[in-house]
DSSP file (Angstrom, degrees, kcal/mol; ACC not computed):
  #  RESIDUE AA STRUCTURE BP1 BP2  ACC     N-H-->O    O-->H-N    N-H-->O    O-->H-N    TCO  KAPPA ALPHA  PHI   PSI    X-CA   Y-CA   Z-CA
    1    1 A X     >        0   0    0      0, 0.0     4,-1.9     0, 0.0     5,-0.1   0.000 360.0 360.0 360.0 -42.7  126.8  103.0  -53.5
    2    2 A X  H  >  +     0   0    0      1,-0.2     4,-2.6     2,-0.2     5,-0.2   0.880 360.0  54.0 -65.3 -36.4  123.3  104.2  -53.3
    3    3 A X  H  > S+     0   0    0      1,-0.2     4,-2.5     2,-0.2    -1,-0.2   0.887 107.9  50.0 -66.6 -36.8  122.7  103.3  -56.9
    4    4 A X  H  > S+     0   0    0      2,-0.2     4,-2.3     1,-0.2    -1,-0.2   0.922 109.7  51.1 -63.8 -44.1  123.8   99.8  -56.3
    5    5 A X  H  X S+     0   0    0     -4,-1.9     4,-2.1     2,-0.2    -2,-0.2   0.919 111.6  47.2 -58.1 -50.4  121.5   99.5  -53.3
    6    6 A X  H  X S+     0   0    0     -4,-2.6     4,-2.6     1,-0.2    -1,-0.2   0.897 109.5  54.7 -60.4 -40.6  118.6  100.7  -55.4
    7    7 A X  H  X S+     0   0    0     -4,-2.5     4,-1.9     1,-0.2    -2,-0.2   0.945 110.9  43.6 -61.9 -50.2  119.4   98.3  -58.2
    8    8 A X  H  X S+     0   0    0     -4,-2.3     4,-2.0     2,-0.2    -1,-0.2   0.824 111.6  53.8 -65.5 -32.1  119.4   95.3  -55.9
    9    9 A X  H  X S+     0   0    0     -4,-2.1     4,-2.5     2,-0.2    -1,-0.2   0.935 110.7  47.0 -67.6 -45.1  116.2   96.5  -54.1
   10   10 A X  H  X S+     0   0    0     -4,-2.6     4,-2.4     2,-0.2    -2,-0.2   0.858 110.8  52.2 -62.2 -34.7  114.5   96.7  -57.5
   11   11 A X  H  X S+     0   0    0     -4,-1.9     4,-2.3     2,-0.2    -2,-0.2   0.924 112.6  45.6 -64.8 -45.3  115.8   93.2  -58.6
   12   12 A X  H  X S+     0   0    0     -4,-2.0     4,-2.2     2,-0.2    -2,-0.2   0.902 114.6  46.3 -66.8 -43.9  114.4   91.8  -55.3
   13   13 A X  H  X S+     0   0    0     -4,-2.5     4,-2.2     2,-0.2    -2,-0.2   0.905 114.1  49.4 -70.0 -39.0  111.0   93.5  -55.7
   14   14 A X  H  X S+     0   0    0     -4,-2.4     4,-2.5     2,-0.2    -2,-0.2   0.903 110.7  49.3 -67.0 -41.5  110.7   92.5  -59.4
   15   15 A X  H  X S+     0   0    0     -4,-2.3     4,-2.2     2,-0.2    -2,-0.2   0.923 112.2  48.2 -64.0 -42.7  111.6   88.9  -58.6
   16   16 A X  H  X S+     0   0    0     -4,-2.2     4,-2.3     1,-0.2    -2,-0.2   0.899 111.3  50.1 -64.7 -38.2  109.0   88.8  -55.8
   17   17 A X  H  X S+     0   0    0     -4,-2.2     4,-2.4     1,-0.2    -1,-0.2   0.931 111.4  47.9 -65.0 -43.1  106.3   90.3  -58.0
   18   18 A X  H  X S+     0   0    0     -4,-2.5     4,-2.0     2,-0.2    -2,-0.2   0.889 112.9  48.1 -67.4 -36.7  107.0   87.9  -60.9
   19   19 A X  H  X S+     0   0    0     -4,-2.2     4,-2.2     2,-0.2    -1,-0.2   0.927 111.5  50.6 -65.8 -43.3  106.9   84.8  -58.5
   20   20 A X  H  X S+     0   0    0     -4,-2.3     4,-1.9     1,-0.2    -2,-0.2   0.894 111.4  49.2 -63.0 -41.1  103.6   86.2  -56.9
   21   21 A X  H  X S+     0   0    0     -4,-2.4     4,-2.6     2,-0.2    -1,-0.2   0.888 109.3  52.1 -63.4 -40.5  102.1   86.5  -60.5
   22   22 A X  H  X S+     0   0    0     -4,-2.0     4,-1.8     1,-0.2    -2,-0.2   0.917 108.9  49.5 -64.8 -44.4  103.2   83.0  -61.4
   23   23 A X  H  < S+     0   0    0     -4,-2.2    -1,-0.2     1,-0.2    -2,-0.2   0.893 113.5  46.7 -65.0 -38.9  101.5   81.6  -58.3
   24   24 A X  H  < S+     0   0    0     -4,-1.9     3,-0.2     1,-0.2    -2,-0.2   0.867 115.5  44.3 -71.2 -38.3   98.3   83.4  -59.1
   25   25 A X  H  < S+     0   0    0     -4,-2.6     2,-0.9     1,-0.2    -1,-0.2   0.696 104.2  64.8 -79.8 -19.9   98.2   82.5  -62.7
   26   26 A X     <  +     0   0    0     -4,-1.8    -1,-0.2    -5,-0.2     5,-0.1  -0.592  57.3 139.9-104.8  71.9   99.1   78.9  -62.3
   27   27 A X        +     0   0    0     -2,-0.9     2,-0.7    -3,-0.2    -1,-0.1  -0.141  16.1 145.2-104.8  34.2   96.1   77.7  -60.3
   28   28 A X    >   -     0   0    0      1,-0.2     3,-1.5     2,-0.1    -2,-0.0  -0.653  38.6-155.5 -75.2 113.5   95.6   74.4  -62.1
   29   29 A X  T 3  S+     0   0    0     -2,-0.7     6,-0.2     1,-0.3    -1,-0.2   0.698  90.6  55.5 -68.3 -17.8   94.4   72.0  -59.3
   30   30 A X  T 3  S+     0   0    0      4,-0.1    -1,-0.3     2,-0.1     4,-0.1   0.106  88.2 111.5 -98.9  21.2   95.7   68.9  -61.1
   31   31 A X  S X> S-     0   0    0     -3,-1.5     4,-0.6     1,-0.1     3,-0.6   0.217  91.9 -66.6 -75.9-158.1   99.2   70.3  -61.3
   32   32 A X  T 34 S+     0   0    0      1,-0.2    -1,-0.1     2,-0.1    -3,-0.1   0.231 105.5  96.8 -82.6  15.1  102.3   69.1  -59.7
   33   33 A X  T 34 S-     0   0    0     -4,-0.1    -1,-0.2     1,-0.0    -2,-0.0   0.279 103.4 -99.7 -91.1  12.7  101.1   70.1  -56.2
   34   34 A X  T <4  -     0   0    0     -3,-0.6    -2,-0.1     1,-0.2     2,-0.1   0.861  50.5-171.3  78.9  37.3   99.9   66.6  -55.2
   35   35 A X     <  -     0   0    0     -4,-0.6     2,-0.4    -6,-0.2    -1,-0.2  -0.391   4.6-177.4 -61.4 131.0   96.2   67.0  -55.9
   36   36 A X        -     0   0    0     -2,-0.1     3,-0.1     0, 0.0    -1,-0.0  -0.995  29.2-113.4-128.0 138.0   94.0   64.2  -54.7
   37   37 A X        -     0   0    0     -2,-0.4     4,-0.0     1,-0.1     5,-0.0  -0.275  53.4 -78.1 -63.1 157.3   90.3   63.9  -55.1
   38   38 A X    >   -     0   0    0      1,-0.1     3,-1.5     2,-0.1    -1,-0.1  -0.214  35.9-125.5 -56.5 146.0   88.2   64.0  -51.9
   39   39 A X  T 3  S+     0   0    0      1,-0.3     3,-0.5    -3,-0.1    -1,-0.1   0.725 104.4  71.3 -66.7 -22.2   88.2   60.9  -49.9
   40   40 A X  T 3  S+     0   0    0      1,-0.3     2,-0.3     2,-0.0    -1,-0.3   0.627  96.6  53.7 -66.6 -13.3   84.4   60.8  -49.9
   41   41 A X  S <  S+     0   0    0     -3,-1.5    -1,-0.3     2,-0.0     2,-0.1  -0.561  77.6 178.4-121.2  66.2   84.4   59.9  -53.5
   42   42 A X        -     0   0    0     -3,-0.5     2,-0.6    -2,-0.3    -3,-0.1  -0.440  18.6-142.7 -74.8 143.5   86.7   56.9  -53.7
   43   43 A X        -     0   0    0     -2,-0.1     2,-0.7     3,-0.0     3,-0.1  -0.913   6.5-159.3-113.0 124.0   87.1   55.3  -57.0
   44   44 A X    >   -     0   0    0     -2,-0.6     3,-1.1     1,-0.1    -2,-0.0  -0.905   3.6-166.2 -99.3 107.9   87.4   51.6  -57.4
   45   45 A X  T 3  S+     0   0    0     -2,-0.7    -1,-0.1     1,-0.2    -2,-0.0   0.672  86.9  51.4 -72.2 -16.3   89.1   51.1  -60.8
   46   46 A X  T 3  S+     0   0    0      2,-0.1    -1,-0.2    -3,-0.1     2,-0.2   0.446  83.9 109.2 -99.5  -0.4   88.1   47.4  -60.8
   47   47 A X  S <  S-     0   0    0     -3,-1.1     2,-0.3     1,-0.1    -4,-0.0  -0.487  70.2-119.8 -76.4 146.2   84.4   47.9  -60.1
   48   48 A X        -     0   0    0     -2,-0.2     2,-0.2     2,-0.0    -1,-0.1  -0.672  20.0-136.5 -86.0 139.2   81.9   47.1  -62.9
   49   49 A X    >>  -     0   0    0     -2,-0.3     3,-1.4     1,-0.1     4,-0.5  -0.446  29.3-103.9 -82.1 166.3   79.8   49.8  -64.2
   50   50 A X  G >4 S+     0   0    0      1,-0.3     3,-0.6     2,-0.2    -1,-0.1   0.777 118.9  58.8 -63.0 -25.6   76.1   49.1  -64.9
   51   51 A X  G 34 S+     0   0    0      1,-0.2    -1,-0.3     3,-0.0    -3,-0.0   0.649  95.4  64.3 -77.6 -13.4   76.8   49.0  -68.7
   52   52 A X  G <4 S+     0   0    0     -3,-1.4     2,-0.3     2,-0.0    -1,-0.2   0.642  81.4  92.7 -86.8 -15.0   79.3   46.2  -68.4
   53   53 A X    <<        0   0    0     -3,-0.6    -3,-0.0    -4,-0.5     0, 0.0  -0.598 360.0 360.0 -79.7 137.4   76.7   43.7  -67.1
   54   54 A X              0   0    0     -2,-0.3    -1,-0.1     0, 0.0    -3,-0.0   0.380 360.0 360.0-112.0 360.0   75.1   41.5  -69.8
């Protein structure tokens, strides 16, 4: 019974450590976590840049 308890404790601790490492290593700000650029830098996709004027 003690061996089974130790086994499950190790499984839980190992899973927690792996999830924690995954969170630390996957720090891509443009990932699937809904990253949006700051509101102070709004981008107008239809605005003309200076080079498009003739």
